DSSP file (Angstrom, degrees, kcal/mol; ACC not computed):
  #  RESIDUE AA STRUCTURE BP1 BP2  ACC     N-H-->O    O-->H-N    N-H-->O    O-->H-N    TCO  KAPPA ALPHA  PHI   PSI    X-CA   Y-CA   Z-CA
    1    1 A V              0   0    0      0, 0.0    56,-2.6     0, 0.0     2,-0.5   0.000 360.0 360.0 360.0 122.7   11.1  -12.6   97.3
    2    2 A A  E     -ab  57  86A   0     83,-3.2    85,-2.7    54,-0.2     2,-0.8  -0.942 360.0-153.3-113.6 126.4    8.9  -12.5   94.3
    3    3 A G  E     - b   0  87A   0     54,-2.8     2,-0.2    -2,-0.5    85,-0.2  -0.881  20.7-148.5 -92.5 109.4    5.4  -14.0   94.4
    4    4 A L        +     0   0    0     83,-2.7    13,-0.8    -2,-0.8    14,-0.5  -0.564  40.2 104.4 -82.1 144.4    4.6  -15.0   90.9
    5    5 A G  S    S-     0   0    0     -2,-0.2     2,-0.7    56,-0.2    10,-0.2  -0.973  73.9 -63.5 178.0-169.0    1.1  -14.9   89.6
    6    6 A N    >   -     0   0    0     -2,-0.3     3,-2.1     3,-0.2    56,-0.2  -0.934  57.1-128.1-107.1 105.8   -1.5  -13.1   87.4
    7    7 A Y  T 3  S+     0   0    0     54,-1.4    53,-0.1    -2,-0.7    56,-0.0  -0.242  90.6  17.8 -60.2 136.3   -2.0   -9.8   89.1
    8    8 A G  T 3  S+     0   0    0      1,-0.1     2,-0.9     7,-0.1    -1,-0.3   0.193  98.4  97.4  83.4 -15.5   -5.7   -9.1   89.8
    9    9 A L    X   +     0   0    0     -3,-2.1     3,-1.3     3,-0.0    -3,-0.2  -0.445  59.5 173.1 -95.3  59.2   -6.8  -12.7   89.4
   10   10 A W  T 3   +     0   0    0     -2,-0.9     3,-0.1     1,-0.2     6,-0.1  -0.346  55.8  31.8 -76.4 151.4   -6.7  -13.2   93.1
   11   11 A G  T 3  S+     0   0    0      1,-0.3     2,-0.2     4,-0.2    -1,-0.2   0.309  89.0 119.9  92.0 -11.7   -8.0  -16.6   94.5
   12   12 A T  S X  S-     0   0    0     -3,-1.3     3,-1.7    -6,-0.1    -1,-0.3  -0.593  73.7-118.2 -89.9 153.7   -6.9  -18.6   91.5
   13   13 A R  G >  S+     0   0    0      1,-0.3     3,-1.5    -2,-0.2     4,-0.2   0.868 111.0  57.5 -53.7 -40.7   -4.4  -21.5   91.8
   14   14 A H  G 3  S+     0   0    0      1,-0.3    75,-0.4     2,-0.1     3,-0.4   0.682 101.5  56.7 -66.1 -15.6   -1.8  -19.8   89.5
   15   15 A S  G X> S+     0   0    0     -3,-1.7     4,-1.3    -6,-0.2     3,-0.8   0.100  70.2 112.4-104.7  25.5   -1.6  -16.7   91.7
   16   16 A V  H <>  +     0   0    0     -3,-1.5     4,-2.4     1,-0.3     5,-0.2   0.807  68.0  64.6 -68.2 -26.9   -0.7  -18.7   94.8
   17   17 A G  H 3> S+     0   0    0    -13,-0.8     4,-1.5    -3,-0.4    -1,-0.3   0.846 103.7  46.7 -62.2 -33.3    2.8  -17.2   94.8
   18   18 A M  H <> S+     0   0    0     -3,-0.8     4,-1.7   -14,-0.5    -1,-0.2   0.778 109.8  53.8 -79.2 -29.5    1.2  -13.8   95.5
   19   19 A E  H  X S+     0   0    0     -4,-1.3     4,-2.2     2,-0.2    -2,-0.2   0.888 106.2  52.0 -70.3 -37.7   -1.0  -15.2   98.2
   20   20 A V  H  X S+     0   0    0     -4,-2.4     4,-2.7     1,-0.2     5,-0.2   0.912 108.6  51.4 -68.0 -40.9    2.0  -16.6   99.9
   21   21 A L  H  X S+     0   0    0     -4,-1.5     4,-2.9     2,-0.2     5,-0.2   0.907 107.8  52.9 -60.5 -35.5    3.7  -13.1   99.8
   22   22 A D  H  X S+     0   0    0     -4,-1.7     4,-1.9     1,-0.2    -2,-0.2   0.955 111.5  46.1 -64.3 -45.0    0.6  -11.6  101.3
   23   23 A R  H  X S+     0   0    0     -4,-2.2     4,-2.4     1,-0.2    -1,-0.2   0.883 111.9  50.9 -61.1 -41.1    0.8  -14.2  104.2
   24   24 A L  H  X S+     0   0    0     -4,-2.7     4,-1.8     2,-0.2    -1,-0.2   0.868 107.2  53.2 -69.9 -36.7    4.5  -13.6  104.6
   25   25 A A  H  <>S+     0   0    0     -4,-2.9     5,-3.1    -5,-0.2     6,-1.1   0.872 109.7  49.6 -65.1 -33.6    4.0   -9.8  104.9
   26   26 A R  H ><5S+     0   0    0     -4,-1.9     3,-2.0     4,-0.2    -2,-0.2   0.963 109.3  51.1 -64.9 -48.3    1.4  -10.3  107.6
   27   27 A Q  H 3<5S+     0   0    0     -4,-2.4    -2,-0.2     1,-0.3    -1,-0.2   0.854 113.8  44.6 -60.4 -33.4    3.7  -12.6  109.5
   28   28 A L  T 3<5S-     0   0    0     -4,-1.8    20,-0.3    -5,-0.2    -1,-0.3   0.260 113.4-118.5 -97.7  18.4    6.4  -10.0  109.3
   29   29 A A  T < 5S+     0   0    0     -3,-2.0    -3,-0.2     1,-0.1    -2,-0.1   0.784  88.1 105.8  57.3  37.6    4.1   -7.1  110.3
   30   30 A V    > < +     0   0    0     -5,-3.1     3,-3.4    -6,-0.1     4,-0.3   0.265  33.6 113.5-122.4   8.6    4.5   -5.2  107.0
   31   31 A A  G >  S+     0   0    0     -6,-1.1     3,-0.7     1,-0.3    -5,-0.1   0.812  81.0  52.8 -50.4 -31.9    1.1   -6.1  105.3
   32   32 A E  G 3  S+     0   0    0      1,-0.2    -1,-0.3    -7,-0.2    -2,-0.1   0.539  97.7  69.1 -78.5  -6.4    0.2   -2.4  105.6
   33   33 A G  G <   +     0   0    0     -3,-3.4    13,-0.2    -8,-0.1    -1,-0.2   0.443  63.9 124.1 -97.7  -0.5    3.4   -1.4  103.9
   34   34 A W    <   +     0   0    0     -3,-0.7     2,-0.3    -4,-0.3    11,-0.2  -0.385  37.2 176.8 -64.5 133.0    2.6   -2.7  100.3
   35   35 A R  E     -C   44   0A   0      9,-2.2     9,-2.8    -2,-0.0     2,-0.4  -0.998  35.7-108.6-142.1 146.9    3.0    0.1   97.9
   36   36 A A  E     -C   43   0A   0     -2,-0.3     2,-0.7     7,-0.2     7,-0.3  -0.587  30.4-164.2 -73.2 122.3    2.7    0.4   94.1
   37   37 A D  E > > -C   42   0A   0      5,-3.2     5,-1.8    -2,-0.4     3,-0.8  -0.930   7.0-170.7-111.3 109.1    6.3    0.9   92.6
   38   38 A K  T 3 5S+     0   0    0     -2,-0.7     3,-0.2     1,-0.2    -1,-0.1   0.709  80.2  72.0 -69.0 -19.8    6.0    2.2   88.9
   39   39 A R  T 3 5S+     0   0    0      1,-0.2    -1,-0.2     3,-0.1    37,-0.0   0.834 117.8  17.3 -71.8 -27.3    9.7    1.7   88.4
   40   40 A C  T < 5S-     0   0    0     -3,-0.8    20,-0.2     2,-0.2    -1,-0.2   0.230 102.3-120.4-126.2  14.2    9.3   -2.0   88.4
   41   41 A C  T   5S+     0   0    0     -4,-0.5    19,-3.5     1,-0.2     2,-0.3   0.916  76.0 104.2  46.8  54.3    5.5   -2.4   87.8
   42   42 A A  E   <S-CD  37  59A   0     -5,-1.8    -5,-3.2    17,-0.3     2,-0.5  -0.961  77.4-105.6-149.7 164.2    5.0   -4.2   91.0
   43   43 A D  E     -CD  36  58A   0     15,-2.0    15,-3.0    -2,-0.3     2,-0.3  -0.899  44.7-166.4 -92.9 128.9    3.6   -3.9   94.5
   44   44 A V  E     -CD  35  57A   0     -9,-2.8    -9,-2.2    -2,-0.5     2,-0.3  -0.915  17.4-179.3-127.1 142.1    6.6   -3.8   96.9
   45   45 A A  E     - D   0  56A   0     11,-1.9    11,-3.0    -2,-0.3     2,-0.3  -0.990  18.6-143.4-139.5 135.9    6.9   -4.1  100.7
   46   46 A L  E     + D   0  55A   0     -2,-0.3     2,-0.3   -13,-0.2     9,-0.2  -0.738  28.7 167.5 -99.9 143.4   10.2   -3.9  102.6
   47   47 A A  E     - D   0  54A   0      7,-2.3     7,-3.3    -2,-0.3     2,-0.4  -0.949  29.2-136.9-150.9 166.6   10.7   -6.2  105.7
   48   48 A T  E     + D   0  53A   0    -20,-0.3     2,-0.4    -2,-0.3     5,-0.2  -0.997  24.3 170.5-127.0 132.2   13.4   -7.4  108.1
   49   49 A A  E >   - D   0  52A   0      3,-2.4     3,-2.6    -2,-0.4    -2,-0.0  -0.971  69.2 -16.8-142.4 128.6   13.7  -11.1  109.2
   50   50 A H  T 3  S-     0   0    0     -2,-0.4     3,-0.1     1,-0.3    -1,-0.0   0.861 128.5 -51.7  50.4  39.6   16.4  -12.7  111.1
   51   51 A G  T 3  S+     0   0    0      1,-0.2     2,-0.4     0, 0.0    -1,-0.3   0.513 113.4 120.1  74.7   3.7   18.7   -9.8  110.3
   52   52 A L  E <   - D   0  49A   0     -3,-2.6    -3,-2.4     2,-0.0     2,-0.4  -0.884  61.5-134.3-104.0 132.1   18.1   -9.9  106.7
   53   53 A E  E     - D   0  48A   0     -2,-0.4     2,-0.4    -5,-0.2    -5,-0.2  -0.720  30.0-162.9 -82.1 131.7   16.5   -7.0  104.7
   54   54 A L  E     - D   0  47A   0     -7,-3.3    -7,-2.3    -2,-0.4     2,-0.5  -0.920  17.6-155.5-117.6 139.0   13.9   -8.4  102.4
   55   55 A V  E     - D   0  46A   0     -2,-0.4     2,-0.5    -9,-0.2    -9,-0.2  -0.984  16.3-157.6-101.5 116.5   12.1   -6.9   99.3
   56   56 A L  E     - D   0  45A   0    -11,-3.0   -11,-1.9    -2,-0.5     2,-0.4  -0.865  13.4-168.4 -96.8 136.4    8.8   -8.5   98.8
   57   57 A L  E     +aD   2  44A   0    -56,-2.6   -54,-2.8    -2,-0.5   -13,-0.2  -0.961  24.1 178.2-130.9 121.2    7.5   -8.3   95.3
   58   58 A K  E     - D   0  43A   0    -15,-3.0   -15,-2.0    -2,-0.4   -54,-0.1  -0.847  32.5-134.5-121.7 102.1    4.2   -8.9   93.6
   59   59 A P  E     - D   0  42A   0      0, 0.0     2,-0.3     0, 0.0   -17,-0.3  -0.140   1.2-142.7 -53.8 143.1    4.4   -8.1   89.9
   60   60 A R  S    S+     0   0    0    -19,-3.5     2,-0.3   -20,-0.2   -18,-0.1  -0.259  74.7  82.7 -99.1  47.7    1.6   -6.1   88.4
   61   61 A R  S    S-     0   0    0     -2,-0.3   -54,-1.4   -56,-0.2   -56,-0.2  -0.869  88.5 -85.1-139.4 168.0    1.7   -8.0   85.2
   62   62 A F    >>  -     0   0    0     -2,-0.3     3,-2.6   -56,-0.2     4,-0.5  -0.412  50.6 -99.6 -72.2 158.1    0.4  -11.3   83.9
   63   63 A M  G >4 S+     0   0    0      1,-0.3     3,-1.8     2,-0.2     4,-0.3   0.821 119.9  61.2 -41.0 -50.2    2.5  -14.4   84.5
   64   64 A N  G 34 S+     0   0    0      1,-0.3    -1,-0.3     2,-0.1     3,-0.2   0.704 114.1  36.6 -54.8 -26.7    4.1  -14.5   81.2
   65   65 A L  G X> S+     0   0    0     -3,-2.6     3,-2.0     1,-0.1     4,-0.8   0.328  79.7 108.4-114.3   4.2    5.7  -11.1   81.9
   66   66 A N  H <X S+     0   0    0     -3,-1.8     4,-2.3    -4,-0.5     3,-0.5   0.856  72.0  66.8 -56.2 -36.0    6.5  -11.3   85.7
   67   67 A G  H 3> S+     0   0    0     -4,-0.3     4,-2.7     1,-0.3    -1,-0.3   0.779  91.2  61.2 -57.5 -30.5   10.2  -11.6   84.9
   68   68 A L  H <> S+     0   0    0     -3,-2.0     4,-1.9     2,-0.2    -1,-0.3   0.948 108.9  42.6 -67.3 -46.4   10.2   -8.0   83.6
   69   69 A S  H  X S+     0   0    0     -4,-0.8     4,-2.7    -3,-0.5     5,-0.3   0.928 114.3  50.8 -63.0 -44.2    9.1   -6.7   87.1
   70   70 A V  H  X S+     0   0    0     -4,-2.3     4,-2.2     1,-0.2    -2,-0.2   0.911 112.2  46.6 -65.3 -39.0   11.5   -9.0   88.9
   71   71 A A  H  X S+     0   0    0     -4,-2.7     4,-1.6     2,-0.2    -1,-0.2   0.845 112.5  50.3 -70.5 -34.1   14.5   -7.9   86.7
   72   72 A S  H  X S+     0   0    0     -4,-1.9     4,-2.2    -5,-0.2    -2,-0.2   0.917 111.3  47.9 -68.0 -46.5   13.6   -4.3   87.2
   73   73 A A  H  X S+     0   0    0     -4,-2.7     4,-2.9   -33,-0.2    -2,-0.2   0.913 108.0  56.2 -59.7 -44.1   13.4   -4.7   91.0
   74   74 A A  H  <>S+     0   0    0     -4,-2.2     5,-2.9    -5,-0.3     4,-0.3   0.903 110.1  45.2 -61.1 -38.3   16.7   -6.5   91.0
   75   75 A E  H ><5S+     0   0    0     -4,-1.6     3,-0.6     3,-0.2    -1,-0.2   0.876 112.1  50.6 -71.1 -36.9   18.4   -3.6   89.3
   76   76 A I  H 3<5S+     0   0    0     -4,-2.2    -2,-0.2     1,-0.2    -1,-0.2   0.914 120.8  35.2 -65.0 -41.2   16.7   -1.0   91.6
   77   77 A Y  T 3<5S-     0   0    0     -4,-2.9    -1,-0.2    -5,-0.1    -2,-0.2   0.267 110.7-117.2 -99.2  14.0   17.8   -2.9   94.7
   78   78 A S  T < 5 +     0   0    0     -3,-0.6     2,-0.4    -4,-0.3    -3,-0.2   0.939  58.5 157.8  48.3  60.2   21.2   -4.2   93.4
   79   79 A L      < -     0   0    0     -5,-2.9    -1,-0.2    -6,-0.1    -2,-0.1  -0.896  32.7-146.1-112.1 140.6   20.3   -7.8   93.6
   80   80 A G    >>  -     0   0    0     -2,-0.4     3,-2.7     1,-0.1     4,-0.5  -0.657  35.9-101.5 -97.5 159.1   21.9  -10.7   91.6
   81   81 A P  G >4 S+     0   0    0      0, 0.0     3,-1.5     0, 0.0    44,-0.3   0.846 123.3  60.3 -48.8 -38.0   19.9  -13.7   90.5
   82   82 A E  G 34 S+     0   0    0      1,-0.3    43,-0.1    42,-0.1    21,-0.0   0.689 101.5  55.2 -66.5 -18.5   21.4  -15.8   93.4
   83   83 A D  G <4 S+     0   0    0     -3,-2.7     2,-0.4    41,-0.0    -1,-0.3   0.588  92.2  94.9 -86.0 -12.1   19.7  -13.2   95.8
   84   84 A I    <<  -     0   0    0     -3,-1.5    41,-2.3    -4,-0.5     2,-0.5  -0.687  54.5-164.6 -97.9 131.9   16.2  -13.8   94.3
   85   85 A Y  E     - e   0 125A   0     -2,-0.4   -83,-3.2    39,-0.2     2,-0.4  -0.967   8.1-157.8-108.7 122.1   13.6  -16.2   95.7
   86   86 A L  E     -be   2 126A   0     39,-3.1    41,-3.8    -2,-0.5     2,-0.5  -0.871   1.6-163.1-103.4 132.9   10.7  -17.0   93.3
   87   87 A V  E     +be   3 127A   0    -85,-2.7   -83,-2.7    -2,-0.4     2,-0.3  -0.981  30.2 150.6-111.8 117.6    7.4  -18.3   95.0
   88   88 A H  E     - e   0 128A   0     39,-1.8    41,-3.4    -2,-0.5     2,-0.1  -0.947  45.2 -94.4-150.6 165.2    5.3  -20.0   92.3
   89   89 A D  E     - e   0 129A   0    -75,-0.4     2,-0.4    -2,-0.3    41,-0.2  -0.441  28.3-157.1 -77.7 159.8    2.7  -22.6   91.7
   90   90 A D  E >   - e   0 130A   0     39,-2.1    41,-1.7     3,-0.1     3,-1.5  -0.882  11.6-167.1-145.7 108.1    3.6  -26.1   90.5
   91   91 A L  T 3  S+     0   0    0     -2,-0.4    -1,-0.1     1,-0.3     4,-0.1   0.780  90.1  61.6 -63.8 -26.5    1.0  -28.4   88.7
   92   92 A D  T 3  S+     0   0    0     40,-0.1     2,-0.4     2,-0.1    -1,-0.3   0.498  92.2  75.4 -86.0  -2.3    3.2  -31.3   89.2
   93   93 A K  S <  S-     0   0    0     -3,-1.5    39,-2.3    36,-0.2    38,-0.4  -0.866  91.6-104.4-107.3 142.1    3.1  -31.3   93.0
   94   94 A A    >   -     0   0    0     -2,-0.4     3,-2.2    37,-0.2    36,-0.2  -0.258  57.2 -73.1 -60.2 152.8    0.1  -32.4   94.9
   95   95 A L  T 3  S+     0   0    0      1,-0.3    36,-0.3    36,-0.3    -1,-0.2  -0.273 119.7   8.3 -53.2 123.6   -2.1  -29.6   96.4
   96   96 A G  T 3  S+     0   0    0     34,-2.8    -1,-0.3     1,-0.3     2,-0.2   0.167  94.5 128.3  87.6 -12.8   -0.4  -28.0   99.3
   97   97 A K    <   -     0   0    0     -3,-2.2    33,-4.1    32,-0.1    -1,-0.3  -0.518  40.5-162.3 -66.3 142.5    2.9  -29.8   98.9
   98   98 A V  E     +F  129   0A   0     31,-0.2     2,-0.3    -2,-0.2    31,-0.2  -0.916  13.3 174.3-123.5 155.8    6.0  -27.5   98.9
   99   99 A A  E     -F  128   0A   0     29,-1.3    29,-2.5    -2,-0.3     2,-0.5  -0.971  24.8-132.7-152.8 155.2    9.6  -28.0   97.7
  100  100 A I  E     -F  127   0A   0     -2,-0.3     2,-0.4    27,-0.2    27,-0.2  -0.942  22.0-169.6-112.0 127.5   12.6  -25.7   97.4
  101  101 A K  E     -F  126   0A   0     25,-2.9    25,-3.1    -2,-0.5     2,-0.8  -0.960  13.0-148.3-117.6 134.8   14.5  -25.9   94.1
  102  102 A L  E     -F  125   0A   0     -2,-0.4    23,-0.2    23,-0.2    22,-0.1  -0.882  60.0 -50.7-103.8 109.3   17.9  -24.2   93.6
  103  103 A G  S    S+     0   0    0     21,-2.4    20,-0.2    -2,-0.8     2,-0.1  -0.106  80.7 116.0  68.4-166.6   18.3  -23.1   90.0
  104  104 A G        -     0   0    0     18,-0.3    20,-0.1    -3,-0.1    -1,-0.1  -0.448  66.5 -25.2  97.0-171.6   17.7  -25.2   87.0
  105  105 A S        -     0   0    0     -2,-0.1     8,-0.0     1,-0.1     7,-0.0  -0.171  53.8-115.5 -78.0 172.2   15.1  -25.1   84.1
  106  106 A A    >   -     0   0    0      7,-0.0     3,-1.4     6,-0.0     6,-0.2   0.684  36.7-145.0 -75.9 -23.2   11.6  -23.4   84.2
  107  107 A R  T 3   -     0   0    0      1,-0.3     3,-0.1     5,-0.1    -2,-0.0   0.831  68.4 -52.3  49.3  37.9   10.1  -26.9   83.6
  108  108 A G  T 3  S+     0   0    0      1,-0.3     2,-0.6     2,-0.1    -1,-0.3   0.521 101.3 135.3  84.1   7.3    7.4  -25.4   81.6
  109  109 A H    <>  -     0   0    0     -3,-1.4     4,-2.2     1,-0.2    -1,-0.3  -0.810  43.9-154.1 -91.5 119.3    6.3  -22.6   84.1
  110  110 A N  H  > S+     0   0    0     -2,-0.6     4,-2.3     2,-0.2    -1,-0.2   0.850  90.7  54.0 -63.2 -40.0    5.9  -19.3   82.1
  111  111 A G  H  > S+     0   0    0      2,-0.2     4,-1.8     1,-0.2   -44,-0.2   0.914 110.8  44.8 -61.3 -45.2    6.5  -17.1   85.0
  112  112 A V  H  > S+     0   0    0      2,-0.2     4,-2.7     1,-0.2    -2,-0.2   0.883 113.1  51.0 -65.7 -42.3    9.8  -18.7   85.8
  113  113 A Q  H  X S+     0   0    0     -4,-2.2     4,-2.7     1,-0.2     5,-0.2   0.894 106.7  54.6 -60.4 -40.5   10.8  -18.7   82.2
  114  114 A S  H  X S+     0   0    0     -4,-2.3     4,-2.3     2,-0.2     5,-0.2   0.911 110.6  46.2 -60.7 -45.4    9.9  -15.1   82.1
  115  115 A C  H  X S+     0   0    0     -4,-1.8     4,-2.5     2,-0.2     6,-0.3   0.941 111.1  51.4 -64.8 -45.3   12.3  -14.5   85.1
  116  116 A I  H  X>S+     0   0    0     -4,-2.7     5,-1.3     1,-0.2     4,-1.1   0.941 113.9  45.6 -58.3 -46.4   15.1  -16.6   83.6
  117  117 A S  H  <5S+     0   0    0     -4,-2.7    -1,-0.2     1,-0.2    -2,-0.2   0.883 114.4  45.6 -65.2 -37.7   14.9  -14.7   80.3
  118  118 A A  H  <5S+     0   0    0     -4,-2.3    -1,-0.2    -5,-0.2    -2,-0.2   0.831 121.3  38.6 -75.8 -29.9   14.7  -11.2   81.9
  119  119 A L  H  <5S-     0   0    0     -4,-2.5    -1,-0.2     2,-0.2    -2,-0.2   0.515  99.0-134.1 -99.9  -3.1   17.6  -11.9   84.3
  120  120 A H  T  <5S+     0   0    0     -4,-1.1     2,-0.3    -5,-0.3    -3,-0.2   0.852  75.8  88.3  59.1  38.2   19.6  -13.9   81.8
  121  121 A S      < -     0   0    0     -5,-1.3    -2,-0.2    -6,-0.3    -1,-0.2  -0.993  60.7-156.9-159.3 150.3   20.2  -16.5   84.6
  122  122 A S        +     0   0    0     -2,-0.3   -18,-0.3    -3,-0.1    -6,-0.1   0.142  68.1 106.5-119.5  18.2   18.5  -19.6   86.1
  123  123 A E        +     0   0    0    -20,-0.2   -20,-0.1    -7,-0.1    -1,-0.1   0.498  45.0 120.3 -78.1  -0.9   20.2  -19.3   89.5
  124  124 A M        -     0   0    0    -20,-0.1   -21,-2.4    -3,-0.1     2,-0.4  -0.263  65.8-122.3 -64.4 152.3   17.1  -18.1   91.4
  125  125 A T  E     -eF  85 102A   0    -41,-2.3   -39,-3.1   -44,-0.3     2,-0.5  -0.776  30.3-149.9 -90.7 139.1   16.0  -20.2   94.3
  126  126 A R  E     -eF  86 101A   0    -25,-3.1   -25,-2.9    -2,-0.4     2,-0.8  -0.949  17.6-160.1-118.7 129.2   12.4  -21.4   93.9
  127  127 A L  E     -eF  87 100A   0    -41,-3.8   -39,-1.8    -2,-0.5     2,-0.6  -0.846  22.2-158.5 -98.3  96.9    9.7  -22.2   96.4
  128  128 A R  E     -eF  88  99A   0    -29,-2.5   -29,-1.3    -2,-0.8     2,-0.6  -0.669   4.4-160.0 -90.0 124.4    7.3  -24.3   94.5
  129  129 A I  E     -eF  89  98A   0    -41,-3.4   -39,-2.1    -2,-0.6     2,-0.3  -0.844  20.9-128.2-101.7 117.2    3.8  -24.5   95.9
  130  130 A G  E     +e   90   0A   0    -33,-4.1   -34,-2.8    -2,-0.6   -39,-0.2  -0.517  34.7 166.5 -74.3 134.6    1.8  -27.6   94.7
  131  131 A I        -     0   0    0    -41,-1.7   -36,-0.3   -38,-0.4   -40,-0.2   0.261  38.6-138.9-126.4   2.2   -1.6  -26.9   93.2
  132  132 A G        -     0   0    0    -39,-2.3   -40,-0.1   -42,-0.8   -38,-0.1   0.187  32.6 -64.5  60.7 170.2   -2.1  -30.4   91.6
  133  133 A R              0   0    0      1,-0.1   -38,-0.1   -41,-0.1   -41,-0.0  -0.738 360.0 360.0 -91.6 138.1   -3.6  -31.0   88.2
  134  134 A P              0   0    0      0, 0.0    -1,-0.1     0, 0.0    -2,-0.1   0.515 360.0 360.0 -55.7 360.0   -7.3  -29.9   87.7
């Protein structure tokens, strides 16, 4: 599960994917388990939920390059695009609304496009978090 955003720019609407991952880590009682992984240039926490092993990932790059971290982590943990969930902001959804999208185009989202390019696939599931238009 990759929370897309601009690392270090906490509290901005475009980094909502990372904030969702922080909340998920707290709910799964692994919030203290975040560690910097230089192999994929990301913060990583491992968790288990409902019998599934999860890799939580917050890329340590700007949004346009998030895909490099996601692709590196996919290789390290032997994951295919169909195993990856991207959590990201969506300007076209009202603030606080969420939707799940299975595959498809990036719809203009630079972080998603970076992931599609780096993984050579658009099969990732996306959790789109509405941030509305300014």
